[in-house]
Backbone as CSV, one residue per row, in Angstrom:
resi,resn,N_x,N_y,N_z,CA_x,CA_y,CA_z,C_x,C_y,C_z
1,MET,-10.463,-5.444,-15.037,-10.525,-5.765,-13.451,-9.076,-5.306,-13.069
2,MET,-9.155,-4.540,-11.550,-7.478,-4.175,-11.344,-7.516,-4.539,-9.942
3,PHE,-6.080,-5.113,-9.478,-6.133,-5.320,-7.960,-5.290,-4.294,-7.634
4,ALA,-5.686,-3.797,-6.385,-5.036,-3.058,-5.451,-4.118,-4.181,-4.174
5,VAL,-2.629,-3.585,-3.932,-2.029,-4.871,-3.584,-1.285,-4.017,-2.498
6,ILE,-1.816,-4.088,-1.190,-0.700,-3.628,-0.330,0.233,-4.367,0.553
7,LYS,1.446,-3.733,1.061,2.340,-4.250,1.496,2.046,-4.083,3.600
8,ILE,2.218,-5.344,3.566,1.414,-5.453,5.123,2.907,-5.557,6.222
9,ARG,3.832,-6.481,5.649,4.691,-7.059,6.510,6.181,-6.331,5.991
10,GLY,7.042,-5.905,7.217,8.489,-6.002,6.865,8.943,-7.090,5.969
11,THR,10.531,-7.088,5.344,10.745,-8.213,4.704,12.301,-8.431,5.354
12,VAL,12.372,-8.103,6.388,13.950,-8.174,7.141,14.140,-9.673,7.430
13,THR,13.320,-10.870,7.527,13.837,-11.813,7.178,13.393,-12.890,6.021
14,ALA,12.911,-12.324,5.061,12.471,-12.814,3.896,13.406,-13.166,3.253
15,ARG,13.077,-14.314,2.110,14.268,-15.011,1.370,14.590,-13.594,0.011
16,LYS,15.744,-13.575,-0.423,16.230,-12.835,-1.779,14.859,-12.843,-3.072
17,GLU,14.369,-14.058,-2.881,13.518,-13.960,-4.286,12.091,-13.111,-3.946
18,ILE,11.595,-13.456,-2.670,10.531,-12.611,-2.134,10.580,-10.986,-1.978
19,ILE,12.126,-10.843,-1.698,12.016,-9.491,-2.010,12.326,-9.170,-3.325
20,ASP,12.962,-9.744,-4.208,13.048,-9.396,-5.529,11.810,-9.126,-6.051
21,THR,10.788,-10.015,-5.907,9.478,-10.163,-6.489,8.632,-9.061,-5.691
22,LEU,8.748,-8.152,-4.814,8.345,-7.167,-3.956,8.538,-5.786,-4.778
23,LYS,10.014,-5.798,-4.940,10.741,-4.713,-5.834,10.175,-4.672,-7.153
24,MET,9.895,-5.660,-7.756,8.946,-5.940,-9.319,7.674,-5.263,-8.819
25,LEU,7.140,-5.662,-7.737,5.866,-4.977,-7.653,5.735,-3.250,-7.333
26,ARG,6.853,-2.776,-7.203,6.992,-1.556,-6.215,6.779,-1.384,-5.261
27,LEU,6.909,-2.365,-4.153,6.532,-2.101,-2.867,7.835,-2.234,-1.968
28,HIS,7.903,-1.359,-1.718,9.218,-1.162,-0.943,9.043,-1.051,0.388
29,ARG,8.103,-0.242,0.919,8.087,-0.224,2.193,6.375,-0.741,2.675
30,LYS,6.221,-0.672,4.479,4.934,-1.213,4.681,4.033,-0.124,4.433
31,HIS,2.814,-0.401,4.185,1.748,0.190,3.730,1.598,1.245,2.540
32,HIS,2.672,0.824,2.034,2.594,0.955,0.423,1.299,0.332,-0.516
33,CYS,0.807,0.744,-1.370,-0.034,0.179,-2.258,0.214,0.452,-3.458
34,VAL,0.185,-0.590,-4.563,-0.020,-0.278,-5.667,-1.213,-0.802,-6.645
35,LEU,-1.212,-0.274,-7.697,-2.458,-0.735,-8.746,-1.814,-1.358,-9.806
36,LEU,-2.561,-3.002,-10.068,-1.915,-3.984,-10.832,-3.218,-4.426,-12.005
37,PRO,-2.620,-4.604,-13.159,-4.072,-5.472,-13.845,-3.991,-6.793,-13.413
38,ASP,-4.904,-7.432,-13.823,-5.214,-8.653,-13.638,-4.847,-9.815,-14.759
39,ASN,-3.688,-10.235,-14.697,-2.975,-11.597,-15.530,-2.148,-12.407,-14.933
40,PRO,-1.530,-13.313,-15.992,-1.311,-14.609,-14.803,0.200,-14.105,-14.905
41,THR,0.953,-13.333,-15.495,2.356,-12.886,-14.605,2.356,-12.431,-13.329
42,VAL,1.181,-11.052,-13.057,1.079,-10.718,-11.681,0.192,-11.389,-10.928
43,ARG,-0.565,-12.375,-11.015,-1.275,-13.274,-10.193,0.071,-14.102,-9.472
44,GLY,1.017,-14.763,-10.497,1.910,-15.440,-10.078,2.949,-14.718,-9.236
45,MET,3.275,-13.533,-9.099,4.003,-12.531,-8.390,3.248,-12.118,-7.080
46,LEU,1.964,-12.119,-7.087,1.182,-11.903,-5.818,1.553,-13.378,-4.856
47,GLN,1.363,-14.614,-5.952,0.922,-15.949,-5.142,2.493,-16.343,-4.460
48,LYS,3.477,-15.796,-4.993,4.903,-15.814,-4.605,5.520,-15.059,-3.330
49,ALA,4.625,-13.447,-3.130,4.753,-12.707,-2.021,3.406,-12.778,-1.017
50,LYS,2.902,-13.789,-1.330,1.306,-13.778,-0.515,1.678,-13.602,1.136
51,ASP,2.695,-14.004,1.821,2.940,-14.086,3.233,3.178,-12.580,3.392
52,TYR,3.729,-11.461,2.816,3.804,-10.010,3.215,3.160,-9.083,2.549
53,ILE,1.903,-9.680,1.803,0.758,-8.537,1.111,-0.310,-8.984,1.112
54,THR,-1.379,-8.188,0.870,-2.733,-8.492,0.664,-3.099,-7.821,-0.455
55,TRP,-4.181,-8.545,-1.047,-4.597,-7.517,-2.283,-6.075,-8.125,-2.703
56,GLY,-6.421,-7.514,-3.660,-8.143,-8.097,-3.876,-8.285,-6.897,-4.936
57,GLU,-9.978,-7.458,-5.435,-10.154,-6.096,-6.674,-10.582,-4.653,-6.045
58,ILE,-10.487,-3.781,-6.612,-10.540,-2.701,-6.187,-11.757,-2.106,-7.187
59,SER,-12.891,-1.118,-6.142,-14.231,-0.774,-6.307,-14.024,0.762,-7.089
60,ASP,-14.787,1.027,-8.029,-14.583,2.295,-8.638,-14.733,3.218,-7.725
61,GLU,-15.253,3.390,-6.934,-15.486,4.817,-5.862,-14.271,4.491,-5.175
62,VAL,-13.629,3.542,-4.572,-12.566,3.594,-3.812,-11.314,4.366,-4.427
63,MET,-11.081,3.539,-5.696,-9.972,3.835,-6.707,-10.292,5.537,-6.856
64,LYS,-11.489,6.263,-7.022,-11.292,7.507,-7.303,-11.126,8.301,-5.856
65,LYS,-11.306,7.584,-4.713,-11.043,7.801,-3.388,-9.350,8.011,-3.219
66,LEU,-9.209,6.958,-3.574,-7.428,6.538,-3.704,-6.723,7.550,-4.175
67,ILE,-6.978,8.053,-5.353,-6.241,8.571,-6.455,-6.253,10.306,-5.772
68,LEU,-7.329,10.709,-5.495,-7.464,11.853,-4.968,-6.919,12.471,-3.818
69,LYS,-6.915,10.971,-2.622,-6.733,11.712,-1.418,-4.453,11.369,-1.302
70,ARG,-4.478,10.311,-1.906,-3.098,9.937,-2.013,-2.242,9.903,-3.370
71,GLY,-3.417,10.337,-4.233,-2.481,10.322,-5.226,-1.551,11.520,-5.275
72,ARG,0.136,11.579,-5.719,1.266,12.508,-5.778,1.569,12.689,-7.002
73,LYS,2.468,14.120,-7.047,3.052,13.974,-8.312,4.099,14.384,-7.946
74,PRO,5.472,14.407,-8.646,7.105,14.631,-8.483,7.030,15.911,-7.312
75,GLY,7.541,15.573,-6.643,7.787,17.100,-5.452,6.708,16.788,-4.439
76,ASN,5.869,15.481,-4.326,5.085,15.386,-3.423,3.593,16.106,-3.270
77,LYS,3.689,16.797,-4.185,2.628,17.692,-4.667,1.278,16.805,-4.690
78,ARG,-0.103,17.335,-4.358,-1.146,16.659,-3.987,-1.881,17.142,-5.514
79,LEU,-2.744,15.877,-6.059,-3.256,16.088,-7.204,-4.461,17.227,-7.363
80,THR,-5.036,18.192,-7.825,-6.097,18.910,-8.086,-7.208,17.933,-8.058
81,GLU,-8.924,18.241,-8.067,-9.869,17.461,-8.610,-9.971,16.981,-10.038
82,GLU,-9.461,17.891,-10.743,-9.431,17.592,-12.275,-8.352,16.539,-12.775
83,GLU,-7.285,17.082,-11.825,-6.451,15.947,-12.852,-6.825,14.650,-11.903
84,ALA,-7.213,14.405,-10.704,-7.612,13.143,-10.360,-8.532,12.747,-10.936
85,GLU,-9.678,13.312,-11.449,-10.736,12.938,-12.427,-9.911,12.236,-13.954
86,LYS,-9.136,12.924,-14.384,-8.484,12.351,-15.445,-7.662,11.282,-15.392
87,VAL,-6.943,11.218,-14.735,-6.215,9.750,-13.782,-7.372,8.774,-13.884
88,PHE,-8.251,9.304,-13.547,-8.965,7.828,-13.124,-9.684,7.646,-14.289
89,SER,-9.991,8.382,-15.469,-10.804,7.971,-16.459,-9.773,7.174,-17.320
90,GLU,-8.512,7.768,-17.230,-7.796,6.916,-18.061,-7.269,5.475,-17.311
91,LEU,-7.321,5.406,-16.389,-6.961,3.896,-15.597,-8.235,3.197,-15.797
92,LYS,-9.675,3.675,-16.092,-10.833,2.987,-16.386,-10.495,2.409,-17.780
93,LYS,-9.809,2.805,-18.941,-9.558,2.472,-20.186,-8.556,1.524,-19.933
94,CYS,-7.312,1.545,-18.979,-6.143,0.758,-19.050,-6.402,-0.397,-19.099
95,THR,-5.462,-1.180,-19.878,-6.127,-2.806,-19.185,-4.685,-3.631,-18.779
96,SER,-3.372,-2.634,-19.405,-2.312,-3.236,-18.752,-0.972,-1.793,-18.404
97,GLY,-0.068,-2.102,-18.035,0.927,-0.959,-17.758,0.470,-0.160,-17.123
98,VAL,-0.174,-0.262,-16.007,-0.866,0.592,-14.803,0.224,1.930,-14.754
99,SER,1.607,1.078,-14.127,2.369,1.935,-13.680,2.701,3.122,-14.515
100,ARG,3.333,2.504,-16.088,3.662,3.366,-17.154,2.458,4.304,-17.461
101,LEU,1.225,4.294,-17.424,0.308,5.041,-17.384,0.419,6.057,-16.309
102,LEU,0.213,5.797,-15.448,0.317,6.543,-14.048,1.683,7.543,-14.284
103,ILE,2.848,7.207,-14.574,4.040,7.968,-14.694,3.924,8.797,-15.822
104,SER,3.251,8.398,-17.017,3.280,9.316,-18.151,2.164,10.236,-17.929
105,LEU,1.307,9.988,-17.027,0.380,11.231,-16.362,0.522,12.484,-15.311
106,GLY,2.059,11.814,-14.704,2.905,12.785,-14.023,2.427,12.350,-12.641
107,VAL,2.043,11.098,-12.702,1.836,10.488,-10.934,2.624,9.700,-10.733
108,LYS,2.710,9.910,-9.442,3.830,8.390,-8.968,3.031,7.186,-8.593
109,PRO,3.510,6.181,-9.212,2.806,4.977,-9.336,2.677,4.100,-7.845
110,VAL,3.018,4.781,-6.937,3.019,4.003,-5.473,2.337,5.204,-4.566
111,PHE,1.124,4.487,-3.733,0.309,5.539,-2.885,0.576,5.016,-1.645
112,ARG,0.749,6.364,-1.094,1.358,6.032,0.674,0.126,5.917,1.541
113,LEU,0.059,4.669,2.317,-1.063,4.857,3.131,-0.997,4.773,4.364
114,THR,-2.007,5.251,5.486,-1.603,5.193,6.951,-1.798,3.871,7.471
115,PRO,-1.313,3.408,8.747,-2.174,2.318,9.211,-3.577,2.604,9.431
116,PRO,-4.250,1.095,9.179,-5.644,1.347,9.383,-6.295,1.990,10.504
117,SER,-7.578,2.825,10.410,-7.958,3.078,11.723,-8.634,1.951,12.264
118,GLY,-8.474,1.753,13.695,-9.187,0.692,14.380,-8.211,-0.591,14.299
119,GLY,-6.630,-0.341,13.707,-6.124,-1.358,13.926,-6.158,-2.808,12.883
120,PHE,-5.137,-3.181,12.904,-5.080,-4.687,12.396,-5.988,-5.518,13.046
121,LYS,-6.207,-7.049,12.483,-6.601,-7.888,13.617,-5.505,-8.380,14.765
122,LYS,-5.807,-9.449,15.519,-5.138,-9.715,16.377,-3.842,-10.431,15.776
123,SER,-3.901,-11.348,14.808,-2.815,-11.936,14.185,-2.853,-11.511,12.587
124,ILE,-1.807,-10.764,12.665,-1.458,-9.830,10.975,-0.795,-11.269,10.391
125,LYS,-0.457,-12.103,10.818,0.746,-13.237,10.149,-0.286,-14.278,9.734
126,GLN,-1.415,-14.750,9.808,-2.041,-15.358,9.373,-2.968,-14.829,7.818
127,HIS,-3.190,-16.260,7.001,-3.717,-15.402,6.032,-5.627,-14.967,6.029
128,TYR,-6.163,-14.206,5.364,-7.199,-13.824,5.504,-8.510,-14.779,5.172
129,PRO,-9.351,-15.299,5.968,-10.221,-14.276,7.043,-9.556,-14.250,8.382
130,ARG,-8.686,-15.302,9.040,-8.258,-15.400,10.217,-7.389,-14.205,10.144
131,GLY,-6.515,-13.607,9.288,-5.430,-12.911,9.469,-5.627,-11.602,8.782
132,GLU,-4.643,-10.776,8.557,-4.377,-10.019,7.536,-4.059,-10.267,5.646
133,LEU,-3.221,-11.079,5.860,-2.376,-11.655,4.354,-3.213,-12.094,3.436
134,GLY,-2.528,-12.099,2.264,-3.165,-12.813,1.101,-4.757,-12.340,0.304
135,TYR,-5.088,-13.027,-0.327,-6.080,-12.626,-0.912,-7.580,-12.471,-0.173
136,ARG,-7.870,-11.247,-0.752,-9.365,-11.078,0.410,-10.313,-10.364,-0.925
137,GLY,-10.324,-10.682,-2.005,-11.398,-10.075,-2.919,-12.076,-8.512,-2.714
138,GLU,-13.345,-8.488,-2.595,-14.000,-7.044,-2.672,-13.695,-6.800,-1.462
139,LYS,-13.119,-7.460,-0.155,-13.054,-7.448,1.180,-11.955,-5.787,1.350
140,ILE,-10.927,-5.775,-0.039,-9.874,-4.878,0.329,-10.107,-3.417,0.266
141,ASN,-11.445,-3.273,-0.277,-12.259,-1.904,-0.100,-12.213,-1.568,1.122
142,GLU,-12.697,-1.989,2.294,-13.078,-1.775,3.571,-11.869,-1.495,4.136
143,LEU,-10.336,-2.518,3.818,-9.342,-1.889,4.535,-8.877,-0.702,3.795
144,LEU,-8.952,-0.439,2.612,-8.473,0.451,1.718,-9.258,2.031,2.425
145,VAL,-10.296,1.965,2.717,-10.845,2.888,2.914,-10.266,3.240,4.875
146,ARG,-10.261,2.223,5.286,-9.909,2.596,6.642,-8.259,3.254,6.361
147,MET,-7.703,2.591,5.433,-5.968,3.004,5.357,-5.770,4.610,4.686
148,ILE,-7.098,4.874,3.892,-6.776,6.498,3.077,-7.141,7.475,4.433
């Protein structure tokens, strides 16, 4: 199982330990997305940064769409369909070290997304389901489709 993690809020007033956690997750800017494996270390980091990010389990079809539309090679070059298919099949086999795998395949490990079409809910700062932050399970796919 793999998590899709999206940074929703900026970190101007955040504590240093939260900023460090977000750097370790490679979430440097708003609307950036990373793919992470499900393990206790990652879960702890997600829990620590829960007031600035949202995450959930990504489905195969949304992952394929994310890689094809938002996957980039160094130099900001798009992936061809064959390259995107290869990256997707390698990611399906991968159980840990997702970022290292993407880098070894020549793909940037961070996906830059747009703000969601239709906008966020009225209260971004509250946790899901009342707001946008925190764990949202399978519902992350709906948000990702709107942001791709």
